[in-house]
Every structure is written in structure tokens, then in C-alpha cells.
C-alpha positions as CSV (number, residue, x, y, z in Angstrom):
1,X,69.0,116.4,109.1
2,X,71.8,114.1,109.2
3,X,74.0,115.8,111.9
4,X,73.1,113.1,114.1
5,X,75.2,110.4,112.5
6,X,78.3,112.9,112.5
7,X,78.3,113.3,116.1
8,X,79.3,109.4,116.5
9,X,82.2,109.6,114.1
10,X,84.8,110.8,116.4
11,X,83.9,109.1,119.6
12,X,83.7,105.8,117.9
13,X,87.2,106.3,116.4
14,X,88.6,107.1,119.8
15,X,86.7,104.2,121.7
16,X,87.8,101.7,119.1
17,X,91.5,102.8,119.0
18,X,91.5,102.5,122.9
19,X,89.8,99.4,122.9
20,X,92.6,97.9,120.3
21,X,95.4,99.4,122.6
22,X,94.3,98.0,125.8
23,X,93.4,94.6,124.3
24,X,96.7,94.0,122.8
25,X,98.8,94.8,126.0
26,X,96.1,93.1,128.2
27,X,96.5,90.0,126.2
28,X,100.3,89.8,125.3
29,X,101.7,92.3,127.8
30,X,99.8,91.3,130.8
31,X,103.2,91.7,132.8
32,X,103.0,95.5,132.1
33,X,99.3,96.0,132.0
34,X,99.0,94.8,135.7
35,X,100.6,98.0,136.9
36,X,97.5,100.5,137.3
37,X,100.0,103.8,136.5
38,X,100.9,102.2,133.3
39,X,97.2,101.5,132.3
40,X,96.5,105.1,133.0
41,X,99.5,106.3,131.0
42,X,99.0,103.9,128.3
43,X,95.4,105.7,127.3
44,X,96.3,109.2,128.5
45,X,99.4,109.3,126.5
46,X,97.6,108.1,123.4
47,X,95.0,110.7,123.8
48,X,97.2,113.7,124.3
49,X,99.5,112.7,121.6
50,X,96.3,112.2,119.3
51,X,95.1,115.8,120.3
52,X,98.6,117.5,119.0
53,X,98.8,115.3,116.2
54,X,95.0,116.2,115.1
55,X,94.4,112.4,114.7
56,X,90.5,112.9,115.0
57,X,90.3,116.1,113.5
58,X,89.3,114.7,109.9
59,X,87.1,116.2,107.1
60,X,84.7,114.5,104.6
61,X,87.4,115.3,102.0
62,X,90.4,114.3,103.8
63,X,93.0,112.3,101.7
64,X,94.1,108.9,102.5
65,X,97.9,110.1,102.4
66,X,97.0,112.4,105.1
67,X,95.2,110.0,107.2
68,X,98.1,107.5,106.9
69,X,100.7,110.4,107.6
70,X,98.8,111.3,110.8
71,X,98.6,107.8,112.0
72,X,102.5,107.0,111.3
73,X,103.1,110.2,113.3
74,X,101.1,109.3,116.2
75,X,102.6,105.5,116.2
76,X,106.1,107.3,116.4
77,X,105.4,109.6,119.1
78,X,103.3,107.1,121.1
79,X,106.2,104.4,121.0
80,X,108.6,107.1,121.9
81,X,106.4,107.7,124.9
82,X,105.8,104.3,126.0
83,X,109.7,103.6,126.1
84,X,110.3,106.9,128.1
85,X,107.6,105.6,130.7
86,X,109.8,102.2,131.4
87,X,112.8,104.3,131.5
88,X,111.7,106.3,134.1
89,X,110.5,103.3,136.1
90,X,112.0,100.3,137.6
91,X,110.1,97.9,135.3
92,X,112.4,95.5,133.7
93,X,111.3,95.0,129.9
94,X,112.1,93.4,127.1
95,X,112.7,96.1,124.2
96,X,111.8,93.7,121.5
97,X,108.4,92.4,123.3
98,X,107.2,96.1,123.7
99,X,108.4,96.5,120.1
100,X,106.3,93.6,119.0
101,X,103.3,95.0,121.0
102,X,103.5,98.3,119.6
103,X,103.6,97.0,115.9
104,X,100.2,95.0,116.9
105,X,98.8,98.1,118.0
106,X,99.9,100.1,114.9
107,X,98.4,97.2,112.5
108,X,95.4,97.0,114.5
109,X,94.5,100.7,114.6
110,X,95.4,100.8,110.8
111,X,93.1,97.9,109.7
112,X,90.3,99.5,111.9
113,X,90.9,102.9,110.3
114,X,90.9,101.4,106.9
115,X,87.8,99.4,107.5
116,X,86.0,102.4,109.2
117,X,86.7,104.9,106.4
118,X,85.5,102.2,103.7
119,X,82.5,101.5,105.5
120,X,81.7,105.1,106.4
121,X,82.1,106.1,102.6
122,X,79.8,103.1,101.6
123,X,77.3,104.3,104.1
124,X,77.4,107.8,102.5
125,X,77.0,106.3,99.0
126,X,73.7,104.7,100.3
127,X,72.4,107.9,101.0
128,X,73.2,108.2,104.7
129,X,75.2,110.8,106.6
130,X,75.2,113.5,103.9
131,X,75.3,117.2,104.3
132,X,72.5,119.4,102.3
133,X,74.2,122.1,100.6
134,X,73.2,125.1,98.2
135,X,75.4,126.8,95.8
136,X,74.9,130.5,95.6
137,X,76.4,131.7,92.1
138,X,76.4,130.1,88.5
139,X,79.8,130.8,87.0
140,X,82.6,128.7,85.7
141,X,84.4,128.9,89.0
142,X,81.8,126.6,90.5
143,X,81.9,123.8,88.0
144,X,84.7,121.8,89.5
145,X,83.1,121.9,93.1
146,X,79.7,120.8,91.8
147,X,81.0,118.3,89.6
148,X,83.1,117.1,92.6
149,X,80.2,117.0,94.8
150,X,77.9,114.9,92.3
151,X,80.3,112.5,91.4
152,X,81.6,111.5,94.6
153,X,78.6,110.5,96.7
154,X,81.1,108.8,99.2
155,X,81.9,112.0,100.6
156,X,78.4,112.8,101.5
157,X,77.3,116.1,100.0
158,X,73.9,116.4,98.4
159,X,73.3,119.8,96.3
160,X,69.7,120.7,96.7
161,X,70.0,123.4,93.9
162,X,71.6,126.6,93.1
163,X,70.6,130.3,93.8
164,X,71.8,133.0,91.2
165,X,70.7,136.3,89.7
166,X,71.5,135.1,86.3
167,X,68.1,134.2,84.9
168,X,69.2,131.4,82.7
169,X,72.4,129.9,84.3
170,X,74.1,127.3,81.7
171,X,76.7,125.3,83.2
172,X,77.4,121.7,81.5
173,X,78.6,119.4,84.0
174,X,80.7,116.3,83.3
175,X,79.0,113.6,85.1
176,X,80.8,110.1,85.7
177,X,78.6,108.9,88.6
178,X,76.9,105.9,87.0
179,X,73.9,106.2,89.4
180,X,73.5,109.9,88.3
181,X,73.8,109.0,84.8
182,X,71.5,105.9,85.0
183,X,68.7,107.9,86.8
184,X,68.9,111.0,84.5
185,X,69.2,113.4,87.6
186,X,72.6,114.9,87.0
187,X,71.2,118.4,86.6
188,X,71.2,120.9,89.4
189,X,68.0,122.9,89.9
190,X,67.8,126.7,89.6
191,X,66.2,127.5,92.7
192,X,65.8,131.4,92.3
193,X,67.7,134.7,92.9
194,X,70.1,135.3,95.6
195,X,67.7,136.9,97.7
196,X,65.2,133.9,97.7
197,X,68.0,131.6,99.3
198,X,67.1,132.7,103.0
199,X,63.8,131.1,103.4
200,X,64.6,127.9,101.3
201,X,67.6,127.3,103.3
202,X,65.5,127.4,106.7
203,X,62.7,125.3,105.3
204,X,65.1,122.5,104.2
205,X,67.4,122.4,107.0
206,X,70.5,123.2,104.9
207,X,73.8,122.6,106.4
208,X,76.3,124.4,104.3
209,X,76.4,127.2,101.9
210,X,78.8,127.5,99.0
211,X,79.3,131.0,97.8
212,X,81.0,132.3,94.6
213,X,83.2,135.3,95.7
214,X,83.5,136.4,91.8
215,X,79.9,136.4,91.2
216,X,78.2,137.7,94.7
217,X,78.7,141.1,95.6
218,X,80.4,142.0,99.1
219,X,76.9,143.3,100.4
220,X,75.2,140.1,99.5
221,X,78.0,137.8,101.0
222,X,77.7,139.9,104.2
223,X,74.2,139.4,104.3
224,X,74.5,135.5,103.8
225,X,77.2,135.2,106.5
226,X,75.1,137.4,109.0
227,X,72.0,134.9,108.3
228,X,74.1,131.9,108.5
229,X,75.9,132.7,111.8
230,X,72.4,133.4,113.4
231,X,71.1,130.0,112.3
232,X,74.1,128.0,112.7
233,X,75.1,127.2,109.2
234,X,78.3,126.9,107.6
235,X,79.2,129.5,104.9
236,X,82.2,128.5,102.5
237,X,83.4,130.8,99.7
238,X,84.6,129.6,96.4
239,X,87.2,131.3,94.6
240,X,87.0,131.8,90.7
241,X,90.4,129.7,90.2
242,X,90.0,129.0,86.4
243,X,93.1,131.3,85.9
244,X,94.6,130.8,89.0
245,X,96.2,128.4,91.4
246,X,94.3,127.3,94.6
247,X,96.0,128.6,97.6
248,X,96.8,126.9,100.7
249,X,95.9,129.7,103.0
250,X,96.5,129.8,106.8
251,X,95.1,132.2,109.3
252,X,97.0,133.2,112.2
253,X,96.8,135.8,114.9
254,X,99.1,138.6,116.0
255,X,97.7,139.4,119.4
256,X,94.0,139.6,118.4
257,X,94.8,140.8,115.0
258,X,93.8,138.1,112.1
259,X,96.4,137.6,109.6
260,X,95.7,135.7,106.3
261,X,99.0,133.9,105.1
262,X,98.5,133.7,101.2
263,X,100.5,130.5,101.3
264,X,101.1,128.1,104.0
265,X,103.6,124.9,103.5
266,X,103.7,121.8,105.5
267,X,107.5,122.1,105.1
268,X,107.8,125.2,107.1
269,X,107.6,123.0,110.1
270,X,111.0,122.4,111.5
271,X,110.0,118.6,112.4
272,X,108.6,118.1,108.8
273,X,112.0,119.6,107.4
274,X,114.2,117.6,109.5
275,X,112.2,114.2,108.7
276,X,112.5,114.9,105.0
277,X,116.3,115.5,105.3
278,X,116.7,112.4,107.3
279,X,115.1,110.5,104.8
280,X,117.2,112.4,101.9
281,X,120.4,111.6,103.3
282,X,119.6,107.8,104.5
283,X,118.0,107.1,100.8
284,X,121.0,108.7,99.0
285,X,123.5,106.9,101.2
286,X,122.1,103.5,100.0
287,X,122.3,104.7,96.4
288,X,125.6,106.0,96.5
289,X,127.0,102.9,98.3
290,X,125.2,100.0,96.8
291,X,124.5,101.4,93.1
292,X,127.0,104.5,91.9
293,X,130.0,102.5,93.7
294,X,130.0,99.8,90.9
295,X,127.7,101.5,88.3
296,X,129.9,104.8,87.7
297,X,133.0,102.5,86.7
298,X,131.0,100.5,84.4
299,X,129.4,103.4,82.8
300,X,132.7,105.1,82.3
301,X,134.0,102.4,80.2
302,X,130.6,102.5,77.9
303,X,130.6,106.4,77.7
304,X,133.9,107.0,77.1
305,X,134.1,104.2,74.4
306,X,131.5,105.7,72.4
307,X,132.4,109.5,72.6
308,X,135.3,111.3,74.4
309,X,134.5,113.5,77.2
310,X,133.9,113.4,80.9
311,X,131.7,110.5,82.3
312,X,129.5,113.1,84.3
313,X,127.6,115.9,82.7
314,X,127.5,119.1,85.0
315,X,124.7,121.7,84.6
316,X,123.7,124.8,86.3
317,X,120.2,124.6,87.6
318,X,117.8,126.8,89.6
319,X,117.1,125.5,93.0
320,X,116.0,126.1,96.5
321,X,114.9,130.4,96.6
322,X,116.1,130.8,93.1
323,X,119.8,130.0,93.9
324,X,121.7,128.0,91.2
325,X,123.7,124.8,91.9
326,X,125.6,122.4,89.9
327,X,123.4,119.4,88.9
328,X,124.9,116.0,88.1
329,X,124.1,113.7,85.5
330,X,125.7,110.6,83.4
331,X,126.7,112.3,80.2
332,X,124.1,111.1,77.6
333,X,125.2,113.2,74.8
334,X,128.5,113.9,72.8
335,X,130.2,117.2,74.1
336,X,128.3,120.1,72.7
337,X,128.0,123.7,73.4
338,X,124.1,123.8,73.3
339,X,123.4,122.1,76.4
340,X,123.3,125.1,78.6
341,X,120.4,126.4,76.5
342,X,118.6,123.7,74.3
343,X,116.4,121.2,76.0
344,X,116.6,117.5,74.8
345,X,113.8,116.8,72.1
346,X,112.8,113.6,70.5
347,X,115.3,112.1,68.2
348,X,118.0,114.6,69.5
349,X,121.1,113.8,67.3
350,X,123.1,114.7,70.2
351,X,122.3,111.4,72.1
352,X,124.5,108.5,72.0
353,X,123.6,104.8,71.7
354,X,124.3,104.4,75.5
355,X,122.9,107.5,76.2
356,X,119.5,106.6,74.6
357,X,119.5,103.4,77.1
358,X,120.4,105.5,80.3
359,X,117.9,108.3,79.3
360,X,115.3,105.7,78.6
361,X,115.7,104.0,82.0
362,X,116.6,107.5,83.9
363,X,119.8,105.9,84.8
364,X,121.2,109.2,83.8
365,X,119.5,111.0,86.7
366,X,121.3,108.8,89.5
367,X,124.2,110.8,90.1
368,X,121.9,113.6,91.6
369,X,121.7,111.5,94.4
370,X,124.9,113.2,95.3
371,X,123.3,116.6,95.1
372,X,120.5,115.2,97.4
373,X,123.3,113.9,99.9
374,X,125.1,117.6,99.7
375,X,121.7,119.3,100.4
376,X,121.2,120.9,97.1
377,X,118.1,118.8,96.3
378,X,115.7,116.4,97.8
379,X,114.9,113.0,96.4
380,X,111.2,114.2,95.9
381,X,110.3,117.8,94.9
382,X,109.8,120.0,91.7
383,X,112.3,119.1,88.8
384,X,115.1,122.0,88.8
385,X,115.2,123.5,85.3
386,X,118.2,125.2,83.4
387,X,118.5,129.0,83.9
388,X,117.6,129.6,80.4
389,X,114.4,128.0,80.9
390,X,113.5,129.3,83.9
391,X,113.7,133.1,82.4
392,X,111.1,131.8,79.8
393,X,108.9,130.0,82.1
394,X,108.7,133.0,84.6
395,X,106.9,134.7,81.5
396,X,104.9,132.1,80.8
397,X,103.5,131.2,84.4
398,X,103.0,133.9,86.8
399,X,103.2,131.6,89.9
400,X,106.3,129.6,88.4
401,X,108.8,131.1,91.2
402,X,106.5,129.5,94.1
403,X,108.0,125.9,93.1
404,X,111.3,127.3,94.5
405,X,109.9,127.4,98.0
406,X,111.3,124.0,98.5
407,X,114.6,122.2,97.2
408,X,114.2,120.6,93.7
409,X,114.0,116.8,93.4
410,X,115.1,113.8,91.4
411,X,111.4,113.0,90.9
412,X,108.2,114.8,91.5
413,X,104.5,114.8,91.5
414,X,104.4,116.2,88.0
415,X,106.8,113.7,86.7
416,X,104.7,110.8,87.9
417,X,101.7,112.4,86.5
418,X,103.2,112.4,83.0
419,X,104.8,115.9,82.7
420,X,108.3,114.9,82.3
421,X,111.0,115.8,80.0
422,X,110.4,118.0,77.1
423,X,108.2,120.9,77.0
424,X,106.5,121.4,74.1
425,X,103.7,123.8,74.8
426,X,102.7,126.4,77.2
427,X,100.3,124.0,78.6
428,X,103.1,121.5,79.7
429,X,104.8,124.0,81.9
430,X,101.3,125.4,83.5
431,X,100.3,121.9,84.3
432,X,103.7,120.7,85.6
433,X,103.7,124.0,87.8
434,X,100.2,123.3,89.2
435,X,101.3,120.0,90.3
436,X,104.5,121.1,91.8
437,X,102.7,123.7,93.9
438,X,100.2,121.4,94.7
439,X,103.0,118.9,96.1
440,X,104.6,121.9,98.2
441,X,101.0,122.9,99.6
442,X,100.1,119.1,100.5
443,X,103.4,117.5,101.5
444,X,103.2,114.5,103.6
445,X,105.9,111.8,104.1
446,X,103.5,109.4,102.8
447,X,103.3,111.5,99.6
448,X,107.0,111.2,99.1
449,X,106.8,107.6,99.4
450,X,104.0,107.3,97.2
451,X,105.9,109.3,94.6
452,X,108.9,107.1,94.8
453,X,107.2,103.9,94.4
454,X,105.3,105.6,91.2
455,X,108.6,106.6,89.6
456,X,109.9,103.1,90.1
457,X,106.9,101.4,88.6
458,X,107.0,104.0,85.7
459,X,110.8,103.0,85.0
460,X,109.9,99.7,84.5
461,X,106.7,100.3,82.5
462,X,108.3,102.8,80.1
463,X,107.5,106.5,79.7
464,X,106.5,108.2,76.4
465,X,109.0,111.4,77.1
466,X,111.5,109.4,78.5
467,X,114.1,110.4,75.6
């Protein structure tokens, strides 16, 4: 059993973080650290804030972006609490000095967290701190889960085998883990029928059971859950998501009645909405003042010199909650009557010479920062489509409208993953919607920054569909 190692993970993190905080203030802020009330407040406030931020509630599969986002939120609230403490006392402080101390704390905790996560994952790669799991079922819906566990030993899952009533389960797993390929042990052993799992689980000290919803009957699932509860083993149900998207479900209670919300979005949180809106206003103002102010007059000359018509191209797009809005772009085509129904294709004869350049560099999208400032769009989000396109896509992807739960963006996760520009096949729009839904279900401020940085890099590197 490896559970004894996991018990130390959270206490070690808490102790290390408190140690860093106290060392920083003891060495560089000794004049404040001499106050016993402040020392108590310093440590207590960190722990209370961490509780609400859920700083130490991390799972094996937590994403780095989520870790950084939690730490950033912790630092902001903790800093405000420290300044609040001094504002309520008679202590004379240097705001600049306190600010430096807090930055030292943030850097110290961030470095420790990075080293800690790296060391923990290396430890798991060496075969330590792992969880023994069994899989019940053998259908295709389990394939991504099994491949993930086998190819990512740093998450610490060891599949002991699978149970299935299918006598000859045939699943072809894509193995990329070099150690598994070298040792030739990338196969999952069929341990028997579903009813055979109970004795094996007890005899081998299994930690978690992963059960296929689509293959295992309701009675079998109830029996497995009842058995697991009595023996303190976790059961996790795996949906068959080959043809459906993974849902970010959320359980809440109306009194004592459990209600499962089919979708839960981080941006439903008013604080997250405010943070994203403040960033949108700030970022769009920078672009409008320092870029559009001089770029627009220059492009006005170049665009009008080549073809008659307005410098701005205005098009009706579908936005938040399916409402339409006027989207702004620099005009890259000659004036035509097909712009509201026909998407741009490679070698499109409507594109002007200057239009090719501004489309290739994505300069034509910059006026959309006006849309962002107005509140029609966000800097990051699902790209808005023409109304004619949306009507078609609704019939291709049944979950297409889910992407309209948030404001559309100038750039998005789908775009930095290669799904930008012309939609040539159904697969293009299906994958784009999948990534859009993943974004809105897993939004974080850090993810937005990551997408913006990757968008800028893609502009300089060039993109295949930038035409």
C-alpha cells in the first residue's frame, strides 16, 4: 500500500509555505515580526485564505495552470489582508517595503511549489507513491483512460488489470511511454469476469476502481459501490465519451436534495467575471491607444489606395447567449455582396494585396479590441461565427451552442491549437467546438495569459490557415 506517502503531501506543503513566509518577514521585516499579534495574523490569515482558495486541495491530475492560478489568487488576497492589518493598527510601515516582502514570499512559495511538484512526479516515475487501480469494462470508452494512466507514470496510477464479462476483450492501446515499450509490458491483463473482481480487490489492496457506465449493468454498479464503501475503496464511473464531450458536472444541494448540474463553468463566479472584464478593459485600452491610434490612419491610406470602400469591415456575428453583434475588422477584401454568407478560402480572389498581408499577420483582427472595450467580446474566448455559418454548424455539432455561454474572443484555445480560419470538413468544426467547450469548462486567468502568449508566438511563426 502506498497511502502512507500521500498523507505527508499536504502537511509538507503547508509547513514549507509557512516556513518561507516567516523566514522572509523575520529576516527582512524584523521590525514588523517583533509584534506577536502580527506573527499570529501572518500565519493565521495565510491558512484561512488557503482554505477558501483551496490551495492545498490538489489531486494527482491537477493542471499546472490551475496550480499557478490558485497561488496567484492566494497571493493577491493575502497581500490585501496584510495591508489591511497595518491599516487597522498604529504601525508605521513602508508600503514599498511591505510590497517587496510579499513579492519575496510569492517567489519563494512559487519556486518551492514548482520544485515540489517536479520532485513528487519524479518520485512517482520511480514507482513510488502510486495508487493500485483496476478497470471494470473493456469498451472503447475506457481506452483514453487506460492510455493516460499507462503513458503518464508521473501521475502515479498502476493498472493491475481489468475485469470484463467479454471473454476476449480486444483493445489496442497506443503506448508512448518508453519504459513500457522497452520492457514490453504495455498490455493490460484480463483478470476475469466482473463478479470475480471482489476477492482480487481485497487480496491486492486495490485503492481505486474505475467502472465503465455503458458496459456494466446498474445492479453490478450498485454491488461494486456497496462493496467499495464497506472496504473504504474509491469508485469512479467512466462515461463512454467517444461521441460526446466530457462534461464538467457539479453537485450541489437544495436542502438535503442532491442536484447534479450537467455543466459548471468557472466564469459563473462573479469574481472570475469581474477579473476577466477588468483585464479585457485594460488590455483593449492599451491596444486602442497605443496601436490603433496610429495604425488606423496608416491602413486607411493603404486600403483605400488599392480599393474603394470603408477602412473598417463590419459583419454581424453570433455572440454571448446567441445574441448578434457588429464585429469590426480592417477590410481585407474588395467590397462584395458575398461577405455575409461565404467564408474565406485559400486563394480567395476577393482578398486585396494589402489584405493578404494584414490577414497573414492577423492585423485585420485588431479592431475587435473595440468590441472588447464595448463588452461584445473578450480578448480570449470562442471565435464568433457568421450567422449563416452558425445555422449550419448547429446541425453538425449537437453541442455547438454551448460555446455561447461565454463572450466570444479575438483568440481562443481552438485557434492556438491549429483550428483557425477556413472550416473545410465536419471534423474541423467538431474539434473546434470540443476545444471551445474545454476552455469554458476549465477557464482560469493563467489559461487566458497562456493563450495570448501562444497567439503572439503563432503570429511570428506563421500559421498554415492564416489566409
